[in-house]
N, C-alpha and C positions, 0 to 999 in steps of 0.2 A: 139642368137645362139641356134640351135636346140639341143636336147639331143643326137641325132645321130652324129652331128658334134662335140659336146663337147667331145665325147669319140671315135674319129675317130682312135686314135692310142692307143693300150693297151700295157702297159709295165709291165711285171711280173718279180719280183726278189724274190730270196729265201735267207734266212739267216740260215746257218747250224752251230750250236754250238756243239762242241764235248766236253763232260764232262768226266773228268778222275778222278779216285780215288786219293785222296790226304789227307794229314794230315791237321789239323786245322792250320791256319796261326799263325805266332809268335804273331802278334798283332790282337786283335779283330776288330780293325779298318780296317783290310785288308780282312775281310770276304767277300766272293763273293755273291752278291744278286742273287736271282733266275731269275731275268729278265736281267742279265748281257748281254750286247750286243744287246738284243732285244729292249730295250727301246730306245737306240741310233738309231737303225735301224728304229723304228717307227717314231721318230722325223725326220729322214732323208726322210722317205717316205712322211710324212706330208708336209715337205718343198717342195718336188717335186710336190706334189699334188697342192700346192698353185700356183706354176707357171703353172703346167699342165692344171689347170682349164681355163686359158686364151689361152692356145695353142692347146686345143683339145687332150690332152694327159691324159690317165688314168693310174695311177700307182697302181699296186697290190703287196702285200707283203705277203709271207708265211714264217713262222719261225719254226724251229725244233731243239730240244736238244736231242742228241743221244749219245750212248756210242761208243767207238772206233770200236767195232765189227759191228756196224750198219751204218757205214759211206757210204759204196758203195750203199747199198739198199736205204738209204735216198737220195743220190744224184740222183739215177735213178728215184726215185719217184718224186723229184722236177722237173726234166727234163720232165717226163711224164705229169706233171701238167702244163707244159708250161713255166717254168722259164728258161729264157735265160741268166740270170745274177745271179750268186750264190756267196754270201759272206760267207767265212769260218772263224770261230773262232776255231782254233785247232792247234795241233802241226804239225811240218813239214811233217811227213810221211802221216798224214791224209789230209793235204792240197794238197799234191801231188796226193794222191789217188782220191780226188774229181776232180782235174784237169784232171786226166787220164780218169775217168769215164764219164766226161762231154765233152771230146774232140770232136770237131765238132758239139757240140750241145749247149754249154753254155760257156760264159765268166766267169771265176772264179777270185775272189778277195781275197787275203790273208789278213786277218785283225789282225792276232796275231803272226804268226810264224816268229821269227827273223833270221832264219838260212841263213847264207851267201850263202850256196850251192844252195838254191832255186832261188837266183839271179844270179847264175853263171853256173857251169857245170851241175846242176840239174834243170835248168829252163824249163818252158813249154811255148809254144806260146800262149796258152789261159789262162795264169796265170799272173795276175797283183798283185801288192803289195802296200797297203796303210800302212801296219805296217812297221816301220823302221827296218832295219837289225841290227844285233849286231855290224857290222862295223860302221854304222851310229851313233849308240849310243856311242860306244867307242870313235869314232873320235870327237863327240861333247864334251865329257869329256876331251879328250886330248887337244883340242884347248883352252878350258878354263884354263886348268892347265898350258899350255904354256904362255897364257896371264898373269897368276899369277906368272910366272917364278918358278913354282914348278916342276922342271924337274927330280927329283929323286923319283922314285916310289917304294913302297913296295907292291908287288902284292900278295894277299891272294886269293887262288882259292879253290872252293869247290871240292869235290871228285866225284860228279855226272857228267854224260856225258855233260849235258847242261852247267854246270859250266865250264867245260874244254873248250867248244866251246867259251864261253864268255871270258875266260882267253886268249885264242888264239887271239880273237879280240883285246884285250888290248895290247897284244904283237905287233900285227900288227900296231896299232895306235902309240905305242911308237916309233917304227921304222920310221913310216911315218912322224911324227912331231918332231923327234929328242929328245925324252925323254929317260931316262935310267931307266930300271928296275933293281934296285940295289940288290934286293933279292926277291925270290919267296918262298912261303910256301903253303902247301895243308892242308885245314881243313877237316878232315874226318867226314863224316856224319855217325854217329853210329845208327841213327834211334831213335825210341821211342818218347815219348811226348815232345813237345817243349814248352808246356804251363802249366807244372805241377807247384804246389805251390813252389817247391824248385828250379825251373828252373833258375830264375834270380840269385840265390845264387851260383849255380854251374857255370854259365857263368861268374859271377863276379870273380870267382877264376880261371877259365880256360883261358879266353881271355888274361889277363895280362901275364900269364906264357907263353901262346902260342906265343905272340908277343915280348917276352923279347929278348934282345940282337940282334935285327935286325940291319943290316947295316944302316948307317945314311941315312935318307930319309926325303923328304918334305911332303909326303902324302901317305896314305894307299889306295890302289885300291882293292875293294871287288868284286870278280867275283863269285857271289852266286845267280844264277838264281833259285836254289832250295829253297831259303828262309830258310836257316839253321842257319847262324851265322852273316850275315852282319849287321843286325839291332842292334846287341849287341856290335859292334866294337866301335862306338863313346863313349867316356868317359871311356872305359875299356882297351884300348890299353896301353902297358907299357910306350911308349913314347907319349907325348901329341901332336898328329898330327891330321890334318883333315882327314876325311874318305869320299871317293867318290865311286860311282859305284852302287852296290846293297844296300848300306846303306849310311847314311849321305846325301851328295849331290848326287841326282840321275838324270840320263838322262831319260826323258820320252817324249812321243809324245804329251801327254796332261795331265792336272792335274786339279783337282777341285780348286786348289789354284790360277789358272791362271786367270787374270782379264783384261789384256790389249787387245787392238785391237778388241773391241766388244765382248770379251769372256764372260764378266759378263752377258750381255743380253742373249747370247746363253745359258749359264748355267742356267739362271733363267727359260728359256723355258723348258729346260730338267727337272729341278727340279719340275716344275709345272706338267709335264707329268708323271714323275716316282715317285715323293715323296722322292727322295734321291739325294745325290751328284753324279756327273758324274764320271765314271772310264774310263781308257784308252780304254778298249774294246768297251765301248759305243761310244766314240768319233770316233774310227776307223770304226765302223759299220755305224754311221751317215755319215762319210766322204765317205765311199764306195758307199752308196746310192746316195749321192750328186754328186759324179763323174758320175754315171749313168744318173742322172737327167740333169746335165749340158750337157752331150754329146747328149742326146735325144733332149733337147731344141734347141741346136745350129744346129743340123743336120736335125731335123724333122724325124729321122729314129730310129728304135729300134732294127734292126738286129744286131747280134753279130759282124759281119765283119765291118759294118758301125760304130758302137759304138767304137770298138777297134781301128780302123784306126784314128778316131777323137781324142780319148784319147791320143794316142801316137804321135799325130801331134804337130807341133809348135803352132797351133791355140788354143790348149786346155790350160785353166788356170782356177783356182777355188780359191775363197776366203775361208780361213780356220781358221780365228781368230788367225793367227800367225805372222801378220805384213807384209806379202807379199803373192802374189798368189803362189799356189803350182802347179807343173806340173809333167809330167811323163818322165822318162828316156826311150828313144826309144830303147835302146840296151838291156834292161832286164826287163822293165815293172815296175820299182820301182818308187814310188812317191817321188819326191824331196820335202823336207819339213824341216823347222827349227825344232831343238830339244830343248825342254825346260830343264833347269837344276833347280831342285826344292829340297827344304828341307821338302816338304809336307805342309809348311805353306805359303811360298811365292815362286814366280818365281825368283830365284837368278840371273839367266842369261839365254841367249838364244844363241845357236850356229847355224850357223857359227859365230865365233867371228870376230870383226872388224879387218881387215888387212889380213885375209886369202882369197886370191884371186884365181880366176879360169877363164880361157878364155871363158867359156860358162856361168857359173853361180856360185856364191859363194856356193850355196847349193850343188854343185858337189864336194866340198871339204869334204863332209860327205859321207862315204861309198864307194862302188866300183865305180870308174870312168870307162869310156868306155874302156881304154886300160887294165884295171885290171880284167875285167870280162871274163869268159870263155863261156858265154851264146851265143849260135849260133841260137837259135830258133827265135830270133827277127831280124835276118839278112834279108835284102831285097832280 
């Protein structure tokens, strides 16, 4: 094959990571590496190149880390450089801004924002989602708790806006699967250092008092996207109860502890590339690039309309190291995928749980089903 034939089709993708000011995480194990997301994207691009070498497809990747005030300019720059596929690691408002700035020019993939509104009344026709929504994560927990027959929940919600959105997702899941939230409390974020020398002493005194005299419950649900209190709940609550949600048993799209279905081999390749363990953002960036590669390989085309049409079609499926092929919901652009439940050491379980059925796919028992979404941008 000649060099000209080998690169007959050029496919250019961009990965845009938005970095926000933040406090140090509660645990030093949760520090974010400088190459977060980018290494996953690089591995995905290399995987695409492996197939592309035989197909005459050449995959190019550009990555940028920017602040929130640079999102629009960075998007326009990527489009000007020829990127027709942009993966965004950022919050909902910035993901929406990228989709709006790239409308008619690029297909955008949300790799981190869990907001339900982006999959419903605030959806965009050029915006797909490989990141699971809060509804999917909460439903994954709810199914496991129903399987365990832990039906009485004590919901502790943080005081920040994202915590409240997560709390609302758990309320929705409780109603959906027939659990009862017997009591709710709000843990106020008072700011300040979360890793001072005396921090564990203060928490050891605060959490038991905060959880004292709660109505009888089977499990504590922690809605703490802000990473303020949830990690301290296990072993500190007044009553000896399991903790799930943002602490204890957590719902995740991927984890370095996951070893089944070929995940160990996948993670070894990532670790060889990056020199560290994989994080969820890396997996999502890898997955987003592999979605592109699969669509281009199957169609032999790289235009945004062709790629989008194939991705949303019944013909699309992709192996993702989760035990079954993943596909997209044609009504809102959300990737159907199993959700792992982990304690950070092992994969404890995987949802959807056995026995939760759906006329289309058991994966559609997680998150917004077609009748539940207000998204009209994907209507034929």
